[in-house]
Backbone as a chain_set.jsonl record, in Angstrom:
{"seq": "MEFIKGARYKVIGTSDYPVCDCCGKTNLTRAIRLASDHGDDFNVGVICASKLLRQNYMGKTYPASSAAIISMGKHAKQGETIYLTAK", "coords": {"N": [[51.987, -10.021, -23.156], [51.283, -7.11, -21.393], [48.968, -4.877, -20.063], [49.446, -1.533, -19.116], [48.362, 0.177, -16.344], [46.35, 2.989, -16.811], [47.651, 3.734, -19.124], [47.545, 4.838, -22.54], [46.098, 3.5, -25.488], [46.157, 3.322, -28.945], [43.622, 2.67, -31.269], [44.041, 0.792, -34.081], [42.658, -0.663, -35.983], [40.377, -3.263, -37.138], [41.271, -6.76, -37.014], [42.523, -9.687, -38.671], [44.199, -11.521, -37.675], [44.758, -14.572, -36.035], [45.441, -14.961, -33.276], [45.415, -13.99, -29.874], [47.339, -11.521, -28.41], [47.243, -10.922, -25.772], [46.02, -12.919, -24.048], [46.663, -15.286, -25.31], [44.866, -16.895, -26.627], [43.709, -18.834, -29.386], [42.448, -19.05, -32.795], [40.795, -16.782, -33.143], [37.891, -14.924, -33.944], [37.074, -12.358, -33.875], [38.9, -9.52, -33.568], [41.045, -6.766, -32.609], [43.468, -4.338, -33.607], [45.975, -2.776, -31.786], [47.97, 0.064, -30.833], [50.638, 1.0, -28.782], [51.751, 3.818, -26.747], [54.447, 3.678, -26.916], [55.014, 2.707, -29.363], [54.642, 0.019, -29.903], [52.87, -2.646, -31.466], [49.851, -4.49, -31.043], [47.813, -7.412, -31.228], [44.622, -7.961, -30.222], [42.017, -9.847, -28.807], [38.481, -9.169, -28.882], [37.122, -9.682, -26.505], [39.103, -9.723, -24.479], [39.976, -7.087, -24.84], [37.661, -5.65, -24.141], [37.498, -6.247, -21.451], [39.849, -5.214, -20.362], [40.29, -2.605, -21.242], [39.209, 0.838, -21.368], [36.886, 3.284, -22.568], [37.254, 6.739, -23.418], [35.381, 9.557, -22.461], [34.261, 12.744, -22.369], [36.19, 13.539, -20.424], [36.173, 11.445, -18.605], [36.521, 7.895, -17.951], [34.997, 5.001, -19.302], [33.552, 1.686, -19.206], [33.912, -0.437, -22.08], [31.939, -2.192, -24.355], [32.053, -5.418, -26.07], [30.903, -5.158, -28.601], [31.133, -2.403, -28.962], [33.909, -2.169, -29.074], [34.507, -3.519, -31.481], [33.159, -1.817, -33.243], [34.674, 0.526, -32.876], [37.081, -0.346, -33.966], [36.365, -0.656, -36.671], [35.735, 2.0, -37.334], [38.227, 3.16, -36.937], [39.683, 2.043, -39.022], [38.611, 3.482, -41.079], [39.788, 5.886, -40.837], [39.426, 7.441, -38.53], [40.685, 8.64, -35.39], [41.108, 6.885, -32.519], [41.334, 6.421, -29.078], [41.972, 4.228, -26.347], [41.928, 3.575, -22.834], [43.882, 1.844, -20.478], [42.625, -0.03, -17.743]], "CA": [[51.671, -8.614, -23.209], [50.62, -6.637, -20.179], [48.499, -3.502, -20.16], [49.889, -0.684, -18.016], [47.222, 0.951, -15.86], [46.339, 4.397, -17.176], [48.292, 3.967, -20.421], [46.619, 4.983, -23.667], [46.36, 2.651, -26.639], [45.46, 3.784, -30.143], [42.985, 1.611, -32.045], [44.475, 0.868, -35.476], [41.575, -1.208, -36.794], [40.067, -4.667, -36.895], [42.374, -7.628, -37.407], [42.209, -11.075, -39.008], [45.217, -12.36, -37.051], [43.965, -15.484, -35.203], [45.96, -15.187, -31.923], [45.361, -12.834, -28.976], [48.619, -11.272, -27.751], [46.99, -10.701, -24.351], [45.782, -14.167, -23.311], [47.182, -16.425, -26.054], [43.796, -17.658, -27.257], [43.849, -18.975, -30.835], [41.222, -19.132, -33.599], [39.943, -15.613, -32.914], [37.057, -14.483, -35.063], [36.945, -10.899, -33.749], [40.068, -8.952, -32.898], [41.435, -5.425, -33.037], [44.891, -4.023, -33.574], [46.243, -1.626, -30.924], [49.342, 0.571, -30.781], [50.925, 1.673, -27.508], [52.459, 5.093, -26.871], [55.854, 3.362, -27.16], [55.143, 2.254, -30.743], [54.424, -1.42, -30.036], [51.561, -3.041, -31.981], [49.313, -5.697, -30.434], [46.559, -7.953, -31.711], [43.894, -8.32, -29.006], [40.642, -10.269, -28.996], [37.559, -8.153, -28.368], [36.765, -10.001, -25.12], [40.198, -9.186, -23.652], [39.96, -5.624, -24.951], [36.535, -5.091, -23.382], [37.768, -6.435, -20.025], [41.046, -4.508, -19.91], [40.379, -1.228, -21.721], [38.05, 1.698, -21.15], [36.813, 4.382, -23.528], [37.262, 8.08, -22.839], [34.254, 10.391, -22.868], [34.102, 13.962, -21.577], [37.109, 13.581, -19.299], [36.062, 10.261, -17.753], [36.65, 6.632, -18.675], [33.847, 4.119, -19.125], [33.743, 0.369, -19.807], [33.516, -0.575, -23.48], [31.443, -3.537, -24.659], [32.682, -6.064, -27.22], [30.344, -4.547, -29.813], [31.73, -1.07, -29.081], [35.302, -2.363, -29.477], [34.473, -3.824, -32.919], [32.767, -0.58, -33.921], [35.839, 1.415, -32.849], [38.042, -0.879, -34.936], [35.883, -0.329, -38.019], [35.876, 3.446, -37.517], [39.657, 3.46, -37.03], [40.1, 1.688, -40.38], [38.121, 4.524, -41.981], [40.59, 7.079, -40.647], [39.221, 8.122, -37.249], [41.672, 8.361, -34.353], [40.404, 6.471, -31.307], [42.223, 5.964, -28.009], [41.391, 3.55, -25.196], [42.787, 3.657, -21.659], [43.926, 0.615, -19.683], [42.124, 0.184, -16.38]], "C": [[50.923, -8.227, -21.937], [50.221, -5.179, -20.371], [48.941, -2.74, -18.92], [48.735, 0.216, -17.613], [47.38, 2.429, -16.211], [46.982, 4.712, -18.515], [47.238, 4.05, -21.522], [47.068, 4.099, -24.819], [45.52, 3.137, -27.807], [44.887, 2.579, -30.877], [43.393, 1.806, -33.501], [43.374, 0.373, -36.4], [41.276, -2.639, -36.404], [41.2, -5.515, -37.454], [41.859, -9.025, -37.725], [43.225, -12.046, -38.409], [44.538, -13.246, -36.006], [44.427, -15.697, -33.762], [45.904, -13.892, -31.119], [46.708, -12.688, -28.272], [48.459, -11.076, -26.246], [46.9, -12.029, -23.589], [46.306, -15.413, -24.024], [46.127, -17.269, -26.74], [43.998, -17.682, -28.774], [42.475, -19.074, -31.486], [40.264, -17.988, -33.302], [39.124, -15.309, -34.158], [36.885, -12.976, -35.041], [38.12, -10.379, -32.941], [40.311, -7.54, -33.409], [42.944, -5.282, -32.897], [45.071, -2.748, -32.766], [47.705, -1.216, -31.044], [49.528, 1.29, -29.453], [51.608, 3.004, -27.784], [53.941, 4.882, -27.184], [56.087, 2.833, -28.57], [54.965, 0.764, -30.946], [53.014, -1.683, -30.54], [51.148, -4.364, -31.359], [48.038, -6.109, -31.146], [45.824, -8.482, -30.481], [42.478, -8.736, -29.368], [39.694, -9.269, -28.351], [37.139, -8.433, -26.926], [37.841, -9.462, -24.178], [40.176, -7.666, -23.671], [38.833, -5.023, -24.115], [36.741, -5.238, -21.872], [38.869, -5.509, -19.518], [41.109, -3.035, -20.281], [39.088, -0.473, -21.484], [38.08, 2.818, -22.177], [36.716, 5.711, -22.804], [36.072, 8.864, -23.369], [34.115, 11.532, -21.877], [34.936, 13.941, -20.291], [37.044, 12.403, -18.35], [36.264, 9.017, -18.608], [35.488, 5.723, -18.307], [34.156, 2.755, -19.738], [33.253, 0.361, -21.254], [33.082, -2.015, -23.725], [32.204, -4.116, -25.852], [32.2, -5.446, -28.524], [30.932, -3.155, -30.04], [33.181, -1.166, -29.544], [35.374, -2.64, -30.978], [34.136, -2.571, -33.711], [33.934, 0.407, -33.974], [36.89, 0.962, -33.858], [37.652, -0.546, -36.36], [36.042, 1.157, -38.309], [37.348, 3.837, -37.661], [40.19, 3.126, -38.42], [39.675, 2.747, -41.388], [38.828, 5.853, -41.749], [40.375, 7.838, -39.355], [40.327, 7.73, -36.265], [40.928, 8.093, -33.05], [41.433, 5.947, -30.309], [41.405, 5.294, -26.912], [42.408, 3.609, -24.06], [42.725, 2.345, -20.889], [43.429, 0.904, -18.279], [42.97, -0.534, -15.373]], "O": [[50.037, -8.949, -21.478], [51.032, -4.352, -20.787], [48.825, -3.242, -17.802], [48.189, 0.938, -18.446], [48.416, 3.037, -15.939], [46.876, 5.839, -18.999], [46.184, 3.419, -21.446], [48.261, 3.966, -25.091], [44.313, 3.34, -27.673], [45.582, 1.584, -31.084], [43.128, 2.854, -34.09], [43.176, 0.926, -37.482], [41.853, -3.167, -35.454], [41.994, -5.045, -38.268], [40.888, -9.492, -37.129], [43.124, -13.256, -38.613], [43.807, -12.73, -35.161], [43.859, -16.543, -33.072], [46.29, -12.83, -31.608], [47.17, -13.62, -27.613], [49.453, -11.067, -25.52], [47.614, -12.238, -22.608], [46.387, -16.481, -23.418], [46.461, -18.268, -27.377], [44.405, -16.686, -29.372], [41.46, -19.17, -30.797], [39.054, -18.197, -33.219], [39.611, -15.426, -35.283], [36.582, -12.372, -36.07], [38.311, -10.748, -31.782], [39.853, -7.162, -34.487], [43.594, -6.021, -32.158], [44.4, -1.748, -33.024], [48.571, -2.045, -31.324], [48.685, 2.089, -29.046], [51.998, 3.286, -28.917], [54.613, 5.796, -27.661], [57.224, 2.54, -28.942], [55.124, 0.282, -32.067], [52.066, -1.031, -30.104], [51.976, -5.254, -31.165], [47.273, -5.264, -31.611], [46.337, -9.351, -29.776], [41.81, -8.057, -30.148], [40.057, -8.597, -27.386], [36.828, -7.495, -26.193], [37.521, -8.813, -23.182], [40.34, -7.028, -22.631], [39.027, -4.003, -23.454], [36.216, -4.439, -21.097], [38.826, -5.066, -18.37], [41.897, -2.287, -19.702], [38.01, -1.063, -21.409], [39.149, 3.252, -22.608], [36.161, 5.795, -21.708], [35.784, 8.845, -24.566], [33.881, 11.311, -20.688], [34.446, 14.281, -19.214], [37.794, 12.363, -17.374], [36.189, 9.076, -19.836], [35.053, 5.678, -17.157], [34.937, 2.669, -20.686], [32.304, 1.062, -21.605], [33.784, -2.951, -23.342], [32.911, -3.395, -26.556], [32.989, -5.233, -29.445], [31.198, -2.77, -31.178], [33.635, -0.331, -30.326], [36.209, -2.061, -31.673], [34.759, -2.296, -34.736], [34.157, 1.05, -35.0], [37.514, 1.786, -34.526], [38.506, -0.193, -37.174], [36.44, 1.534, -39.411], [37.676, 4.745, -38.424], [41.047, 3.837, -38.944], [40.304, 2.895, -42.435], [38.501, 6.847, -42.398], [41.09, 8.808, -39.1], [40.838, 6.611, -36.312], [40.213, 8.955, -32.54], [42.292, 5.134, -30.653], [40.299, 5.726, -26.588], [43.612, 3.684, -24.303], [41.645, 1.797, -20.672], [43.756, 1.935, -17.69], [42.696, -0.466, -14.175]]}, "num_chains": 1, "name": "protein.A"}
């Protein structure tokens, strides 16, 4: 899986799937589920997500910490719509 610079990814929620589709790491304990604009779903570890994705705020993008990524996943499961942008 490769993130496309500037592409938006919707956070679907947290995930229990143990493999990161980004780097291939196994035995993940913290991961989130993302959906691309093309309809593809990905399971990404929070470390990869925090390195590769940025959060949008007031027209700008900012780095997101691992804790922020987990929080976004939990909020997305409760029905909020959250988008992250690939850097």
